[in-house]
C-alpha positions in Angstrom: -67.3 19.5 -76.8 -70.0 21.8 -76.2 -71.4 22.7 -72.6 -74.4 20.9 -71.4 -77.1 21.9 -68.9 -80.3 20.5 -67.2 -82.2 20.3 -64.1 -81.6 18.2 -60.8 -83.7 15.2 -60.2 -85.9 17.4 -58.1 -86.3 20.1 -60.8 -85.6 23.0 -58.6 -81.8 23.5 -59.4 -80.0 23.7 -62.7 -76.6 22.3 -63.4 -74.2 22.7 -66.3 -71.0 21.1 -67.3 -68.1 21.3 -70.2 -66.4 17.9 -70.8 -62.7 17.6 -72.1 -60.4 14.9 -72.7 -56.9 15.3 -71.3 -54.0 13.5 -73.0 -50.8 12.8 -71.1 -47.4 12.5 -72.8 -44.5 10.0 -72.2 -43.8 6.6 -73.5 -47.6 5.5 -73.2 -50.0 8.5 -73.5 -53.3 8.2 -71.8 -56.6 10.0 -72.4 -58.6 10.7 -69.6 -62.4 12.2 -69.7 -63.0 14.9 -67.1 -65.4 17.8 -66.9 -65.8 21.4 -65.2 -69.1 22.0 -63.5 -71.0 25.2 -62.7 -68.5 28.2 -62.0 -65.3 26.3 -62.9 -66.3 25.8 -66.4 -66.5 29.6 -66.7 -63.3 30.2 -64.7 -61.1 27.7 -66.8 -61.7 27.9 -70.4 -59.3 25.5 -71.8 -58.4 25.0 -75.6 -56.9 22.4 -77.7 -53.0 22.4 -77.0 -53.1 23.8 -73.7 -50.5 22.4 -71.3 -51.9 22.4 -67.8 -51.7 20.9 -64.3 -55.3 19.6 -63.6 -56.5 19.7 -60.1 -59.3 17.1 -59.8 -61.6 15.0 -57.6 -62.4 11.5 -58.3 -65.4 10.0 -57.3 -66.8 6.2 -57.7 -70.5 5.0 -57.2 -72.1 1.8 -57.6 -75.4 1.6 -59.4 -77.2 -1.7 -60.2 -74.2 -3.9 -59.2 -71.8 -1.7 -61.7 -69.2 1.0 -60.7 -69.2 4.2 -62.5 -66.2 6.8 -62.0 -66.2 10.4 -62.6 -63.4 12.9 -62.8 -64.4 16.4 -62.0 -62.0 19.2 -62.5 -61.6 21.5 -59.7 -58.9 23.8 -61.2 -56.2 24.2 -64.0 -52.9 25.9 -64.0 -51.3 26.9 -67.4 -47.7 25.5 -67.7 -47.0 26.8 -71.2 -46.9 30.6 -70.4 -50.6 30.9 -71.9 -52.7 33.4 -70.2 -56.1 32.6 -68.8 -58.9 33.2 -71.2 -61.9 35.4 -70.6 -65.5 33.8 -70.5 -67.1 33.5 -73.7 -64.1 32.3 -75.7 -64.4 28.9 -77.3 -63.1 26.0 -75.6 -62.1 22.7 -77.4 -62.0 19.1 -76.2 -58.3 17.9 -76.3 -55.7 19.2 -73.5 -52.0 18.1 -73.1 -50.2 17.2 -70.0 -46.7 16.0 -70.1 -45.6 14.6 -66.4 -43.0 12.4 -67.8 -40.2 15.1 -67.3 -41.3 16.1 -63.7 -39.6 15.0 -60.7 -41.5 13.5 -57.8 -41.1 16.9 -55.8 -42.5 18.9 -58.6 -45.6 16.4 -58.9 -46.0 16.8 -55.0 -45.9 20.4 -55.1 -48.6 20.7 -57.9 -51.8 22.6 -56.9 
């Protein structure tokens, strides 16, 4: 998905985000929408097929009686041996993460 940018409600600060969909592996794969914001979107340039451990923050908030949840990516570690890409290279929407073969100790030690 292309990066998006805009101004805060006060109009004095800018923001930018890059959105992705992470697909887990296993018997029942899940798709998880998340985004990188500001400097992290330029640091972690992910492409379709990349296998990564994703470090993230989940935030929910209530607005007019409904709850909304956002998953913000804080970092990514490649597990497929692929090197980090340099800023300016394209990034696509689907990522893949297979946690089905990991032990609880390996999951607990993830960054």
